[in-house]
N, C-alpha and C positions, 0 to 999 in steps of 0.2 A: 541875287540873280532875280530879273524881272521877267515874270511869265504873263504878264497883262497882254493883252492883245490890243493894238492902237487902233483908231478909227480907220486910217486907211488900210490896216490889215485886214479889218472886217469887209471893207470895200473890196480889197483884193480877193477874198474868200467868196464873195457873193459872184464876182466875175469869173472866178475858176467853175464855181457852181453851175453858173449859166452855161459856160461853154460845155462844160461835161453834158449837161442834160442836152442841148442842143447837137452833140457830135456823136454821142455814143451809139444811139438806135440799138440795133440788136447787135449785142456784141458775140464774139466767136471765143469766148474763155475756153471752151471744152476742145476746139481745135489747138490752141495753144497749149492746154494741158496735156494732149496727146501726143505731141511732137509731131516730128516729120517735116516735109516740106511745106505741107499746107500751113504748119504752126510757124513756120518762118515767113510764109508770104502775109498770114493774118498779123504777126507781131509787129512786120517791119512797116505794113500799110498803115497800122494804126500809129506807129512810131511817127512816120512821116507826115500824117495829119496832124498830130502833135506839134513837131516841129515848125510846119508850114503857120501854126497859130501861136508859136512861141512858147508851147508848154514842153519842149523836150529840153533837158539840161537846164532846168531854172535856176539853178544855185551855180551852175559854171560861171567864170568870169565873161564878161561880155567880149573880152578880146578873144576869146577861144569860142566863141558861137553862142555861149549861154545868155541867160538875161540878168546874172550876176545879182539876184535876189538873195535877201537874207535869210538866215536858218529858220528864222520863224515863218518866213514865206513858204519856206521849201516844205516844212512841217503841215502848214494850212492846205497847201497844194496836195500832198499824199493824203491829208484828213479827208479832203473832198474826193480824190480820187477814190479811195478805198469805199467810202460811202455811197458813191455812185456805182459801185459793182463794175467798175471799169476792168477791161482786161488785165489779167494777173501781171502784176510787176516783175515775177519770176519766170520770164519767157527767154528766148534766145537773144532778145538784145540788154540783158541784164548785165553780163559781165563788162560788155562795153561802156554803157552808160553809166556803171556804178562804182566800176573799179579798174579797169584798163584805162579808160579816158581820162579819170583823175589822177591816176598815177603817171601819164603822159604830160599831163598839165603840170604836175609836181617835178617830175625828174626828166621828161624827154627834150630832145633837140627842137630847135624852131623848125627844121625840115620835118620830123616825125609829127610835130603838132599841126603843122600846115596842112599836111596830107591826111593824117587819120582822123583828127577832131571832128572835121566837119561830116566825114563819113558815117562816124558813131551817131551823132547826133540826129543825123537825117534817116538814119536806117539802111543806107546802102552799104555797110559792111557789119558783119556779125563776128564777135569775138568768144573764144573760150579761154579756159586756163589748163595750163599744162605745168601743174605744181607736183601733185601727189603721184609716187610711184609705187609698184608693189613692194612693201616693206617699208616705204619711205613716204608713209601719210602723216600721221600725227608727228613722226620725227621726221620733218622735212630737210633738215639739214644733213641729213643721211643720204641725199639722193646720188645717184648715180650716172645719171644720163649726161654723157659729156659733148662739148665742144671743142674740138682741136682747132687751133687757130692755123690757116693755111694761106698766107698772103693778106689778102682782105676779104678773107671768108672764115665763117666756122663751119667745120664739117660736123654734124650732130649724128650721134648714136646712143640708141637706149629707148625707154619705153616710160609713157606716162599712163595713168588710169583715173579714172571718175572724172574725167574732163566732160563738163555738161555741154551739150550741144555741138560737140566737136566735129559730129558729121554735118553739122549745118553751117560750120564757121568758115570765115573767109581768113581770119588771123586768129594767132594764139599768143597768150602772155606766157612765154616759156622760161622756166629757171631751169639752167645746167652748170654743169661743173666744167668751167673752162680753163682752170690752172692745174696742170697736171701735178698731182700727187698732193693736192689740198685737201684739207679734212673739214668736215662740220660746216660752219658757216663761210669759212674762207675761200676764195676763188670761185664762186659763184657768179653768173650773170643772168640777167633779166633780158629777155631777147624777144623783139617781135617775129613772130613765125607767120609766115605766108603758107596758108595750109593747102595751097595747090602745087606746093613743090615737089619735084620729083623724090622719092624715097619715102613719103609719108603714107603710112597704112592706118585708116581708122576702122575700127571694129565696134561698133554699137552694143552696149550692154543693156539687156531688158531686166528691170528690176520687179520686185513683187508685185508692184501695182500695175503692171503690163504694159509700162512705158520705156522707152529706150532714151531717156535724156542722157544718161551717161556714156562714155566710150572710153576704151583704150585707144591709145596712139603709138604707133611704131615709128622709130626714125631709123633709116638707113642709109648711112653717108648723106644726110640732107644737108645742101649748102647753102648757109643764110649769111648775107653780106654784113660785115661787122659795123656797118653803118646801122644796122638794126638792134644794136645794143643800146639799151636805155639806161642812162646812168654812165656810170666807168665800167669799163671790161674789169670782171672779178669782184664787182662790188654790189653784185645782185641781191646779197641778203638784206643789205639796207632797202633797197628800190622795192624787195619783196615784202619787207615789214611795212612800208607805204602802203602796196596793195592791201595787205592784211587788215591794215588800220581801217581803210575804206570799207572793207568786205564786212568787218565785224562790227562797224559804229554805224557810219551813215549811210550804208548801201541798203540796208534791209529796213528803212524806215517804213516803208509802205507794207511791208510784211509783217513786222509788228502791229502797226496800226489795223492792219487788216484782221488781227486776232479779234480786237474788241467787236468789229463788225460780225465775225464768225459766232462769237458767244451772243449777241443781240439776236441774231437769226436763231439760235439754237433755242432761246428762252422763249421766242415766238412760237417755235414749234413744239415746244414742251408744255404749251399752256393748257393744252387738250389732256395732259397728265399730271395733274395737280397731286402734290406729295410733299411732306415734311421735308425726306431726305434729298429728295430731288430739287426742291426748291433751294436748300442750303447749298447743295453741291453747284448749282448753277449761280448763286450769289457769291461763293467763294471765287468761282471762276472769272466773274464779272469783276471782282475787287481785284484779282492779280493781273487781270488784263490791264485795268487801270493803273495798277502800280507800274506794269511794264510801260505803259504810254507815258507815266510821268518820267521814268528813268531814262526813256529815250528823248524826252523834252529836256531833260537835264543836261545829258550828255552833249546834245547838238547845241543849246542856247548857251550854256555856260561857258565861262573863261576858266583857263587853268584845268584841273584833272591831272590824270595821266594818260600816256600813249596806250595804255592797255585797257582803259575803261569799257571799250568795246568788248572786252571778253566778259563782262558784268551782263551785259545785255545779251549778248549771243547765247550765254547760257541760260539765261531766263526766258529767253523767247522760245529756245529749243525745247526745254522740259515743258514749258506752258503749252505751246503747240500740240505737244503729245497728249498731255492730259485734257485738253479741249477735244481733239478728235475722238480720243477713246470715249470720252463722256457722251459725244453726239452718237457713237453707235450704240453704247449703252441705254441711251435715253431712247432712240427709236427702235431698237430692239431688231427684230426680222424685216421691218419696213426699211432700213437702213440699207440693207443689202441689196434694194431695188435702186436704190439712188448711186448711179455711178460716180458722179463727181464727190460725194461724200465718201464712198469705199476708197476712191483714190487717194483722197486728201488723208484719210486716215492711213493707210498704207506708205504714203510718201512720207507722214510724220516721223516714222521711225528712222528714218535718215537724218533728220535734225541734229540728233545728238552725236553725229559723226561728221557731217559736212562741217567745212568751215573751221575744222579742228575739234575733236572730240570733247564730250562733257568734262573728261578728265582731265585734257590739255587745259581745257579754258579754266578749271578749278586751279591747276598748278600755276597758270599765269596769275591768276588773282591773289592765290596765296604768296607766291614769291615776289611778285612785280609790284602789287598794291600793297599788300600786308606787309610785307618784309619779313615772311617766315622763313625759316632755314629751307634750302632748296631739296627737292626730294633725290635721294640718292641714285646715281645715273650707273648703268651697267658698265 
């Protein structure tokens, strides 16, 4: 594996850096952080600006509106993006850009691609995810929301939860059970759900950071065209694994690189409080962030590996994010409580070992699918 950056890649880096400096101005990251319609407007306007200049979907294939750039250049873009303190990549455009769109590219029909992909890239439509349910989060295969086939429609009934930005979304990547009597991974379908359809109720959930990124969604005889099924009917588990592969591997590149920037900011803030113990702690965090960065490069740039390598990155990122934000609060002491964004990020970090598959689930995947250890006993 060659991690050297070619000369033309350095030229690309300088071009990305110059564009970000020229176009960022005063960012509205706090608006994005706190959610709501203001967050949607801020995020979509920023994405539209990126899209107009060719910086949206830089690694998407050209035939689907992207730039078709190499994984190395995708990493360079995100490195410059995070160093420029651009608006958080974890906004309401995240799902569409980073796993709904790529899933459609991999598994969708020509009609689905031609309609949805341009709208995702330009920020004209926002997506959310409808996978988890009460009692079916980590054990996704036990989901119970049903889609009954009636002529050319699916009639959907049930409930989803922890659906990020569902109150702002136009569409949802929805995983439901469409084959009567099926169990576990069989009989599921991945469906494009129009969030304006009759019978859909969205109830935002306020988390302990005081924001309502999450929502629960209820479906009462919601009629979705069969043409909205992505992949084959009843084969949704395979499509969902494609989605989760993007979510756990390439989707969070910017968030992973962002941790290094957070550590450097923390080191700068802590310079007025010299101390051996603190210096050692910050040095450890800097080293761990560098290790995560190297792991990210390895997963994105190398050939081979396994479909489950994303779990290694997801677990490392989640636990490191919590340690970094906890150290930030401990380092600054009482002053940290006056820093709204810092408190928000600290409280939000508690969700990292739950979202995208719990830490326990990631460890099981690593143990069973990568290391080949015996399966954990199932109830």
